[in-house]
N, C-alpha and C positions, 0 to 999 in steps of 0.2 A: 239373636240369642233369645227372643222371646219365649221359645219353646221351654227353656230351662225353667226348673222349679225354684221356689225360694229356698228350699234346702240344697239344692245344687250350687246356688249363688252365694248363700249366706253360711250354710252349715246347719246341722240338725240341732245342736245344743250349743247356746251362744249366751254371751253376757249382753245385756241391753240397758238402755237408759230411758226410763219412763217419765213423761211429765203430764200433769193434769191439773186442772184449776180446782181450788178448794170450794167447799161447798157454798161459801158466801161470795165466790167468784172475784174475791179481791186479792187472792194469792195462788201460789202455786206449790204443789206436791211433787217432789222428784224422788224417784227411786232407782237404786241399781238392782237388777233382778235377773234371775236366770230365765232363759227363754228357750222353749221347745217349739220349733216350728211343726205344728201338726198338718197343715196344708198351705196352699198358696193364699188362703184367705182366713186362716186361724191360728192363733198363737196360745200356748199354755205358758204361764208366767209363775214363776216360784220366788217367794219372799221368806227368807229365813227367820225374819224378826216380825213378820205379819205386814198387813197394809190396811188402809182405811178405803179402799176403793168401793163404789156402790154399783148396783144394777143400772145398766144403760149409761153409765158415765163416759163421757168422750175423753180419749187419752191419745197421747201420740208417743211412739217408740222409735228410738234409733237403734239399728242393728247394722252390724257390718262383719266382713271376714278378715278383719286387721289382725287377728290374733297371731303373736309371734313376729309381727312386722315392725320394725323400728327405723326403717329408712324409707323416705317418700320422695316424690317429685312434684312439680307444680301442680300437676293435674290430679294428684291424690289418687292414684291407680290401685284402688281397692273397690270392692262391691259395697255400696253404701245404701241402706234401706231406711226410708223415713214412713213409717206405718202408722196411720190414722185410723184409729178403730174404736169400739164400743165394748164395754164389759158386759159380757153375756151372762155369766155365772161366776160365783166364787166361793171359796170357803177362807178359813182363817189365814192360811199360808200360800193359796194359789189362786189363779183367777185365769178365766177363758176370755181372750179378747177377739173379736171378729172385725174383719177390714171394712172400712168405709171408703178408704182411697189410700194408694201408696205409690211410690216411685223407687226403683233401683237404680242407682247411677254407677258406672265404672268411669272414674276420671270426670270429663264433662259429658260423657255420653249416657243418654237414658237408654237402658237395656231391658227393663221391664216395668209395667205400670198396671194398676187396676184400680177401678172406681165402681161403686155400686150404681145401678140404674138410677137416674134422675138426680144425681149428685151434683150440687152447685157449689163452687168454691165461694167462701163467705166474702161478701164486701167488707171493706174496712174504710169506714167514713171518719175515723178519728183524724183530728188535725195533726199534720206533721209539723215538727219544729226543729231547730238546731239543738244538738246535744249541748249539755253545759261543758264548760272547759275545765279540765282536770287542773287541780290545785298543785300537783306534784312538782316539786322544785328541784329534786336531785334524783340522781340515777338509783333505782331500787337495789337492794341486795338480792340476788337471784337464789331462788330455792334449788340448790344443786341436787337434791334428792329426786326432782321430777325431770331431770335431763333426759331420761329415757322415754319419758311420757311425752311424746311428740304431739299427739292430737287428744282434743278434748271434745265434749260435746257442749254446745251453746243452746239454751232453751230461753227463747224469748216469748213475749205475751203477744202472740198473733190473736185475731178473732177466733172465738169458738174453741179451738184448741191451741196448746203451746206448739210453737215452731221449733224444730230441731235440726241441727246442722253440725257437721264435724269442722273444728277449726284448729289450726296450728297455735300455739300459745307460748307464752313466757310467764312464769309465775315467780313471784317474790316470796321472800321469808315472812312477809307481812300477809300473805295470802291473797294479794292482789294479782290479777290476771291482766295480760296485755295481748291484744290480737289485732289484725289488720282485715280490712274488707273494703269494698266499694260501697258507698251510700246509696247506690242504685240497685243493689241486690235487695232481694226480699227481706233478708234479716236486717239489712241496713234501714230499709224502710219502716219494718216493725219497731226497731229501736228508736227511730225518730219519733215515733207516736208514743212509745212507753219505754223509757230507758231502763227499767228494771230488768233483770234476767238472772239466770243460773248458769253456773258452768260446771259440769261433771267431769272429773279426771279419775280415769281408771287405769291399772296397769295392765293393760290388754296385750302389751307388747311381751310383758314378762310373767303373767299371772298363771296360777293353776286354777281351773275352773272353780273348784269347790271353795277355795280360800278367797277368791276374788269377791265374791258377792258379801262374804262376811266382813272383810276388814281392808281390803286394798284399793281403796277409792277415796276421793274427796269430793264434796258437793258444796260449791261456793255460790253465794247469792249476794246481790247488791245493786248498785246503780252504775250504768255506763257513762263514761265522760269521754270527751275527744281530746287528744293531745295534738295541737296543732303543730304544723312544721315550723312555726316561729318559737316554739317553746324550747327553753334553754336544754330541756332533757331529751327532745325528740331524737337526735342523732345518737345519743348515747343509748337509749332503749332499742332504736333500730339496730345498732350494733349487736347488743345483747340477743335481741330477738333472731337476727341471721345466723350469729353463732349457734344457736340452738336448733334453728330450722333453716339450714342453708338453702334448701330448694325454694325458699320464699323471696330470695334476694331480689328476683326480677320485678316483683311486684312493687317495690319501693321506688321503681323508676318512673311508674305511671303518675301522672299529675292528679288523678283522683282518688289515689288511695288514701285511706284515713286509718290513723293509729288509734285504737280504742283502749280505754283504761276502766276495767271493771274493779270499783273500790269495793273490797270485801267488807259486808256487814254482818254475815252470818256463815259459819264454816262448820260442816259436819265431816269429821275424817276419823273414823273408827280406828285406822291404823295407828293413830297418835293418841286415841281415846280423848278426843276434844270435841266440844261442842260450844263454839265461842260466839257470843254476841258482840 
């Protein structure tokens, strides 16, 4: 399938999630933006409320073709693109980003890839350590309004640029996020080095393109904790998670699967007109 263009695999005009490090390199800026795929190596981004991107700034974008899809399976059989790029030029409401490296996956299969000449994946020499244990003591009250939003985008603090990946999730009325993965995955390794992250939820299964960028999303940031299998709430959260994401049930039988708790510290949700610290 390598001959297919990004437009054929993802679409011409889509919603994307952008992550980039702040100027002091201590934090992360996250945007929901409109994306026009101009070529296999160039994207045009639109920001209805403006942006603070700079010339030559490294960014990572997540795009996919899951618009209108609300049912999934364990392999997440949609085309998913992680696009690492550099800001080439911009104005107040738009930016052009050129590719440095990307991969398109369908399920577990890599179907298209690109990288510029002499690109080297950055080494990460930060020490790895066990995640702190979540202090949650009772089953969370689940946010029923997010039931149809099966997949969100996790943004973690990798070297050089944020790492983005789609994740099945469970969210609470307190805006906490619960997800599962294996510690051996790249995202698991990044979280073991820096347990801060962002989680972006957009209503991609039900949105209209024009309104989605304006209000139909949430961006949650905080720190990630482990909920060990010995926790009194592990099985309760597992049941709630599977009820929302039934295709994930098989993962819980694997001995290495880990349940993560993103404790919300900051929430941006234009749909509810909130900006909560």
